[in-house]
Each structure stands twice: as structure tokens, then as C-alpha cells.
NUMIGU-844102 format. One line per field, with one value per residue: x, y, z of N, C-alpha, C, O in turn; residue in three letters; residue number from 1. Coordinates in steps of 0.05 Angstrom, whole numbers, plus 5000, padded with zeros to 4 digits. Layout:
nX: X:...;
nY: Y:...;
nZ: Z:...;
caX: X:...;
caY: Y:...;
caZ: Z:...;
cX: X:...;
cY: Y:...;
cZ: Z:...;
oX: X:...;
oY: Y:...;
oZ: Z:...;
type: ala:...;
seq: NUM:...;
//
This chain:
nX: 7322:7273:7241:7249:7229:7174:7152:7170:7132:7085:7095:7090:7034:7004:7023:7001:6942:6932:6941:6914:6878:6917:6949:6962:7012:7039:7106:7137:7175:7147:7160:7120:7082:7080:7033:7017:6999:7008:7065:7088:7095:7079:7038:6970:6949:6893:6879:6841:6847:6897:6882:6883:6843:6800:6759:6692:6686:6646:6586:6578:6563:6495:6476:6468:6396:6367:6349:6272:6219:6194:6133:6057:6014:5958:5884:5822:5763:5691:5643:5624:5675:5686:5729:5737:5772:5839:5915:5943:5951:5936:5887:5824:5796:5721:5746:5722:5677:5679:5662:5662:5725:5775:5817:5867:5915:5972:6015:6062:6117:6102:6118:6141:6125:6099:6025:5966:5893:5824:5762:5701:5650:5608:5567:5514:5528:5533:5534:5551:5613:5660:5727:5783:5825:5893:5926:5987:6000:6032:6088:6089:6125:6121:6080:6026:5982:5953:5944:5925:5886:5854:5845:5876:5927:5993:6027:6066:6052:5999:5951:5907:5848:5810:5743:5702:5638:5602:5618:5659:5679:5651:5666:5646:5618:5647:5656:5722:5794:5859:5928:5984:6063;
nY: 1845:1874:1822:1811:1849:1859:1808:1818:1855:1820:1788:1826:1833:1790:1798:1827:1817:1774:1803:1824:1891:1914:1960:1981:2015:2070:2087:2145:2131:2086:2037:1986:1971:1942:1976:1987:2036:2088:2127:2200:2213:2171:2143:2114:2049:2027:1958:1933:1960:1956:1911:1865:1836:1780:1723:1726:1694:1636:1623:1645:1600:1587:1629:1627:1621:1678:1701:1690:1742:1785:1786:1805:1824:1818:1851:1836:1860:1869:1921:1937:1930:1866:1812:1791:1754:1745:1753:1734:1753:1800:1855:1886:1951:1989:2054:2089:2131:2153:2153:2108:2097:2055:2026:1989:1940:1916:1885:1894:1942:1994:2029:2045:2019:2000:2017:1996:2016:1989:2003:1962:1914:1870:1831:1857:1906:1942:1989:2050:2084:2111:2140:2101:2111:2113:2111:2113:2100:2153:2197:2266:2285:2246:2212:2189:2232:2196:2201:2249:2263:2218:2198:2145:2105:2128:2084:2052:2008:2007:2020:2065:2057:2104:2095:2130:2171:2166:2219:2234:2260:2259:2224:2150:2085:2029:1963:1936:1932:1907:1922:1897:1916;
nZ: 2850:2855:2859:2910:2937:2931:2949:3005:3014:3005:3047:3089:3093:3102:3142:3174:3166:3207:3247:3298:3302:3274:3220:3163:3133:3090:3074:3043:3009:2983:3014:3052:3115:3167:3229:3294:3292:3249:3224:3233:3182:3147:3122:3125:3092:3053:3051:3016:2975:2943:2927:2964:2986:3009:2984:3012:3079:3099:3127:3200:3263:3282:3332:3412:3436:3463:3534:3543:3533:3577:3567:3558:3603:3628:3629:3632:3645:3678:3676:3733:3757:3764:3750:3696:3659:3665:3663:3701:3776:3785:3819:3824:3837:3835:3849:3903:3908:3861:3809:3745:3749:3760:3804:3795:3823:3808:3826:3813:3800:3756:3724:3686:3650:3583:3579:3556:3550:3530:3518:3516:3494:3536:3569:3563:3563:3507:3475:3457:3474:3515:3508:3548:3599:3622:3686:3714:3788:3837:3847:3809:3764:3732:3736:3765:3816:3859:3912:3916:3888:3888:3930:3942:3961:3933:3891:3849:3830:3812:3787:3753:3721:3682:3646:3604:3581:3518:3493:3522:3559:3607:3670:3660:3686:3653:3614:3617:3577:3588:3572:3597:3579;
caX: 7308:7244:7215:7247:7206:7139:7153:7166:7101:7064:7101:7076:7007:7003:7024:6971:6917:6931:6951:6880:6883:6943:6951:6988:7028:7064:7131:7138:7188:7133:7151:7092:7104:7055:7046:6999:6994:7026:7075:7065:7108:7070:7000:6948:6939:6872:6891:6828:6862:6910:6885:6900:6817:6801:6728:6674:6685:6627:6566:6581:6532:6478:6484:6445:6372:6361:6315:6238:6219:6167:6099:6047:6007:5931:5861:5787:5752:5663:5636:5627:5699:5688:5753:5729:5791:5875:5941:5949:5969:5919:5863:5810:5771:5722:5745:5700:5668:5692:5647:5683:5747:5782:5840:5892:5935:5985:6036:6090:6117:6087:6121:6160:6115:6080:5996:5933:5876:5809:5723:5686:5625:5606:5549:5497:5543:5541:5519:5568:5624:5681:5754:5790:5857:5901:5953:6004:5998:6055:6089:6078:6113:6115:6058:5992:5988:5927:5934:5919:5870:5833:5851:5887:5954:6011:6038:6074:6040:5978:5947:5883:5831:5780:5728:5687:5621:5611:5624:5694:5669:5639:5674:5620:5631:5642:5679:5750:5811:5882:5957:6016:6082;
caY: 1863:1875:1799:1809:1871:1848:1787:1834:1871:1808:1776:1849:1837:1771:1790:1856:1811:1757:1817:1847:1928:1932:1988:1979:2041:2059:2114:2168:2122:2069:2015:1986:1962:1935:1978:1992:2062:2101:2148:2218:2203:2152:2148:2091:2041:1998:1928:1932:1985:1939:1879:1838:1827:1747:1719:1726:1671:1629:1640:1627:1583:1606:1632:1610:1642:1693:1687:1698:1773:1787:1784:1814:1815:1826:1840:1843:1877:1889:1950:1931:1925:1839:1813:1766:1747:1759:1728:1727:1767:1834:1855:1909:1948:2009:2074:2096:2166:2169:2133:2104:2094:2032:2016:1957:1931:1895:1869:1897:1971:1990:2062:2054:1999:2012:2003:2006:2001:1993:2000:1938:1904:1851:1827:1876:1940:1936:2021:2068:2084:2129:2120:2090:2127:2102:2137:2101:2118:2159:2228:2278:2289:2220:2183:2209:2229:2187:2201:2280:2269:2201:2182:2122:2113:2130:2067:2052:1985:2012:2039:2085:2061:2116:2103:2151:2161:2174:2249:2229:2285:2246:2185:2129:2056:2013:1951:1947:1911:1927:1904:1923:1904;
caZ: 2879:2854:2861:2943:2954:2923:2967:3026:3014:3014:3078:3111:3083:3112:3182:3184:3171:3222:3270:3303:3314:3258:3210:3137:3135:3071:3072:3015:2989:2978:3033:3065:3146:3194:3248:3315:3278:3221:3236:3221:3153:3136:3112:3125:3057:3050:3034:2992:2949:2940:2918:2980:3008:3004:2986:3041:3086:3106:3159:3229:3263:3293:3376:3427:3432:3489:3551:3531:3546:3603:3552:3561:3622:3613:3645:3622:3671:3672:3683:3762:3771:3760:3729:3676:3652:3666:3665:3725:3797:3791:3835:3812:3855:3827:3861:3919:3906:3836:3780:3725:3766:3775:3817:3782:3827:3788:3845:3813:3791:3734:3722:3661:3628:3563:3579:3540:3566:3510:3532:3497:3502:3551:3589:3566:3556:3488:3469:3449:3500:3503:3505:3570:3608:3643:3690:3747:3816:3843:3854:3783:3736:3715:3752:3774:3844:3867:3941:3934:3872:3886:3957:3944:3962:3909:3889:3824:3823:3819:3758:3757:3694:3670:3622:3594:3554:3491:3491:3527:3571:3630:3670:3666:3687:3633:3620:3595:3572:3607:3567:3603:3566;
cX: 7280:7230:7224:7228:7180:7137:7157:7143:7085:7065:7083:7043:6983:7003:7000:6942:6916:6936:6930:6892:6908:6936:6973:6996:7056:7074:7116:7154:7170:7134:7132:7107:7071:7059:7017:6969:7009:7037:7070:7087:7101:7042:6985:6952:6917:6881:6878:6829:6882:6905:6877:6870:6808:6771:6727:6678:6649:6615:6578:6563:6519:6479:6463:6421:6386:6340:6291:6238:6195:6142:6094:6037:5976:5904:5836:5767:5719:5668:5635:5654:5705:5724:5741:5737:5824:5894:5949:5958:5963:5897:5850:5790:5761:5734:5730:5697:5664:5677:5666:5716:5751:5807:5847:5907:5949:6011:6068:6095:6112:6102:6139:6158:6101:6048:5984:5915:5848:5784:5721:5672:5625:5581:5527:5500:5550:5538:5548:5581:5647:5706:5756:5822:5864:5930:5966:6004:6026:6063:6094:6113:6111:6099:6047:5992:5954:5921:5924:5884:5842:5829:5854:5915:5974:6028:6047:6068:6009:5972:5916:5867:5813:5770:5711:5657:5629:5620:5659:5699:5669:5639:5644:5626:5620:5663:5706:5772:5831:5902:5976:6040:6109;
cY: 1863:1861:1810:1832:1866:1819:1787:1839:1851:1788:1800:1843:1821:1771:1810:1837:1794:1781:1834:1872:1929:1938:1983:2007:2046:2095:2119:2153:2096:2039:2016:1972:1968:1944:1987:2014:2068:2111:2170:2228:2190:2161:2116:2082:2020:1980:1921:1943:1964:1917:1864:1834:1794:1750:1721:1707:1657:1633:1629:1613:1606:1611:1620:1632:1657:1686:1701:1723:1764:1783:1796:1809:1825:1818:1847:1849:1885:1913:1958:1929:1892:1833:1782:1752:1760:1735:1729:1748:1796:1834:1880:1918:1976:2029:2093:2123:2176:2152:2141:2101:2075:2032:1992:1962:1913:1880:1877:1933:1966:2016:2063:2022:2015:1999:2008:1988:2016:1991:1979:1931:1882:1854:1849:1902:1935:1962:2035:2071:2104:2119:2112:2105:2116:2120:2115:2122:2141:2189:2232:2279:2260:2198:2201:2213:2228:2192:2230:2279:2247:2189:2157:2116:2111:2109:2053:2030:1980:2037:2041:2080:2077:2112:2120:2141:2170:2200:2257:2257:2278:2222:2175:2104:2037:1989:1961:1928:1927:1905:1913:1903:1910;
cZ: 2874:2863:2899:2955:2951:2950:3005:3036:3022:3042:3095:3113:3100:3141:3186:3177:3191:3247:3270:3310:3291:3237:3183:3130:3107:3080:3045:2993:2974:2988:3043:3093:3161:3224:3274:3304:3257:3231:3225:3194:3135:3130:3113:3100:3068:3036:3007:2965:2933:2925:2939:2998:2992:3002:3016:3054:3094:3121:3176:3235:3284:3327:3385:3423:3459:3507:3535:3541:3566:3590:3572:3585:3618:3629:3636:3653:3671:3693:3710:3771:3779:3737:3718:3667:3658:3665:3679:3748:3800:3798:3820:3828:3835:3859:3882:3915:3876:3813:3761:3730:3766:3782:3807:3798:3817:3806:3833:3802:3765:3718:3700:3639:3603:3570:3566:3555:3537:3532:3508:3514:3515:3564:3584:3557:3528:3464:3459:3479:3492:3508:3538:3571:3624:3654:3722:3768:3820:3844:3821:3790:3719:3717:3761:3806:3855:3901:3945:3913:3877:3911:3960:3949:3941:3903:3869:3816:3822:3798:3759:3727:3699:3651:3622:3580:3536:3475:3494:3544:3603:3638:3678:3665:3655:3626:3600:3593:3576:3589:3585:3593:3580;
oX: 7264:7209:7205:7217:7164:7117:7152:7134:7070:7047:7066:7030:6961:6993:6982:6920:6893:6932:6925:6913:6919:6917:6997:6979:7078:7062:7098:7151:7179:7119:7120:7130:7053:7074:6995:6945:7023:7029:7051:7091:7110:7030:6994:6959:6920:6891:6887:6819:6878:6922:6860:6872:6810:6758:6743:6675:6629:6625:6588:6545:6526:6483:6446:6424:6406:6321:6293:6255:6182:6126:6106:6046:5974:5899:5833:5764:5716:5683:5643:5657:5723:5735:5737:5724:5829:5892:5973:5975:5976:5881:5864:5771:5777:5733:5725:5715:5653:5692:5680:5730:5731:5822:5833:5918:5940:6024:6090:6075:6115:6093:6152:6173:6093:6045:5986:5916:5849:5785:5734:5673:5644:5572:5521:5483:5571:5538:5566:5570:5652:5711:5737:5837:5850:5947:5955:6005:6042:6045:6100:6124:6101:6100:6055:6002:5938:5900:5916:5863:5819:5812:5839:5928:5973:6051:6034:6076:5996:5982:5901:5872:5797:5781:5703:5651:5651:5627:5675:5719:5683:5627:5626:5640:5599:5687:5711:5771:5831:5898:5983:6039:6129;
oY: 1851:1869:1817:1832:1870:1817:1770:1833:1855:1777:1794:1848:1827:1757:1805:1847:1794:1772:1853:1874:1950:1925:1981:2020:2035:2115:2109:2157:2087:2020:2037:1965:1985:1934:1993:2013:2051:2113:2171:2251:2191:2182:2098:2098:2002:1981:1912:1938:1959:1905:1848:1830:1788:1768:1719:1689:1672:1648:1607:1609:1628:1593:1607:1654:1651:1671:1719:1730:1743:1772:1800:1788:1844:1796:1871:1840:1909:1920:1981:1927:1887:1845:1760:1732:1784:1710:1724:1763:1812:1817:1893:1904:1986:2021:2116:2139:2197:2137:2162:2105:2063:2039:1972:1984:1890:1863:1869:1946:1945:2020:2083:2010:2038:1975:2031:1965:2039:1981:1979:1935:1868:1877:1860:1917:1925:1957:2019:2066:2112:2095:2116:2109:2106:2135:2108:2147:2142:2205:2213:2275:2257:2176:2225:2196:2246:2187:2238:2290:2253:2172:2144:2129:2090:2115:2032:2024:1960:2059:2022:2096:2072:2121:2126:2119:2181:2202:2272:2272:2288:2202:2184:2096:2033:1993:1978:1909:1951:1881:1937:1879:1900;
oZ: 2888:2874:2913:2977:2970:2965:3023:3058:3041:3054:3111:3133:3108:3158:3202:3184:3200:3270:3255:3322:3293:3228:3186:3118:3104:3086:3032:2969:2954:2980:3046:3096:3163:3240:3263:3305:3247:3254:3209:3190:3112:3134:3100:3083:3085:3013:2987:2943:2909:2912:2933:3022:2968:3013:3035:3037:3095:3138:3172:3219:3295:3344:3375:3411:3472:3502:3518:3558:3568:3605:3593:3595:3602:3639:3631:3676:3663:3711:3716:3795:3795:3719:3729:3661:3653:3667:3677:3739:3813:3790:3805:3835:3820:3882:3873:3920:3868:3801:3757:3710:3774:3765:3811:3797:3817:3794:3841:3798:3753:3696:3697:3625:3605:3568:3560:3566:3527:3555:3487:3538:3508:3569:3605:3547:3524:3440:3454:3500:3469:3512:3553:3552:3642:3643:3743:3769:3800:3842:3806:3811:3697:3708:3765:3820:3858:3913:3966:3920:3873:3914:3975:3933:3929:3911:3868:3794:3828:3794:3765:3710:3717:3631:3644:3572:3532:3452:3483:3542:3620:3628:3693:3646:3642:3631:3583:3608:3572:3588:3588:3597:3570;
type: met:arg:pro:leu:ala:ile:leu:ser:thr:val:ala:leu:val:leu:val:ala:val:ala:ala:pro:gly:ala:val:leu:cys:arg:arg:lys:thr:gly:ala:leu:phe:val:arg:asp:ala:cys:thr:arg:lys:glu:ser:ala:val:asp:pro:ala:ala:leu:gly:leu:val:gly:pro:lys:gly:ser:thr:gly:gln:gln:gly:met:pro:gly:pro:pro:gly:pro:gly:ala:arg:thr:leu:val:val:asp:ala:asp:gly:thr:ile:val:ala:gln:ser:gly:gly:met:thr:val:ala:pro:val:ala:gly:phe:thr:gly:tyr:tyr:ala:val:ala:thr:gly:thr:asp:val:ser:thr:ala:thr:ile:gln:ala:thr:thr:phe:gly:thr:arg:gly:asp:thr:gly:phe:arg:gly:ser:ala:leu:val:ala:val:cys:gly:ala:ala:pro:thr:thr:tyr:asp:cys:ala:ala:his:leu:gly:ile:pro:asn:asp:pro:ala:thr:ile:val:val:leu:thr:leu:asp:pro:ser:asn:thr:val:pro:gln:pro:his:pro:phe:ser:leu:ser:ile:leu;
seq: 1:2:3:4:5:6:7:8:9:10:11:12:13:14:15:16:17:18:19:20:21:22:23:24:25:26:27:28:29:30:31:32:33:34:35:36:37:38:39:40:41:42:43:44:45:46:47:48:49:50:51:52:53:54:55:56:57:58:59:60:61:62:63:64:65:66:67:68:69:70:71:72:73:74:75:76:77:78:79:80:81:82:83:84:85:86:87:88:89:90:91:92:93:94:95:96:97:98:99:100:101:102:103:104:105:106:107:108:109:110:111:112:113:114:115:116:117:118:119:120:121:122:123:124:125:126:127:128:129:130:131:132:133:134:135:136:137:138:139:140:141:142:143:144:145:146:147:148:149:150:151:152:153:154:155:156:157:158:159:160:161:162:163:164:165:166:167:168:169:170:171:172:173:174:175:176:177:178:179:180:181;
//
């Protein structure tokens, strides 16, 4: 009778391996059952604890590559607002009446993009300079109210870049580079 119990247990375990979501359950008598869930008088049994886990299988095939990401959009601007280089689709204009402020029209909503700007020396502007600050035009609190503060439309496709003097306190025109991720 003992060999029959062992054979029944092995058969139940094999069924448990083949049944998706199945659980191996043990009654107090030691009998094993394969079920979707154990009853309140049964306890779940880990097949590995019984030594019923086989060797690791071979590695599966490589999946298909995903689509390429959007990539970074870049822009290099001279102190007078002239575009020196760009990845495409952007325009720049100094903000009238605000020295060191530049409006960058990107053509797409950038209100949730990561934006980085840096100042650097080009065309004779090789002296010390301060930071470059960026803000996306739009409604507060997530964007900057360009209409109220600078007199330009609140368009989330527009970025305002502010370049500062070496003390980082006074706006001053400087070349800058911009990356939008």
C-alpha cells in the first residue's frame, strides 16, 4: 500500500506542475491534493520542500527590441539670440525689454520634459558668466506665467532661458546651450 501512496503523490505533483495556478495541499493525514486553493483543514506545501523542483531550464529567446526613444533635442544659441546649431524645429528670440532673457519656441509641449541649459563661450564671449535658468511658459504652479511677467504668451511649447552675470544676480546676455529630454 505504501508504494501506491508514493505513486499517487508523484502523480499529484506532476499534475500540480502542469496546472497553472494550482496549489499542492496537505491534509492532517498526510494526503496530498492539487487544488486552486487549499481548504481550511489543509495547508499549502512547497514542492521544493519535498525535493520536487527540477533543474533550471535553458534561457529563452531574446525578445524583439522596443521602439527607439524620442532622443534629446538640442539647441546652441549665441548671445544675440542667433541659433548656432540645433537638432531641428526650434526658434529663438530675445525677449523685448528683458536683457538676458530668450524665448525658445520648441513646437511641442515641454511642460513635462527634462530641460537643461548651460552657458558657454562662443564668438568672443569667453569671459566669466553665471548660470542659465529655464522655465516653461504656462499657468502656475508647474510652469512660469510668461504672460504676466514677460508679456509673451503662456504656451507650454515655449521655454524662457535666462542667462546671468558671474554673480548670478543680474540678467546678462550670454550664449547658451539647451537640451530637452
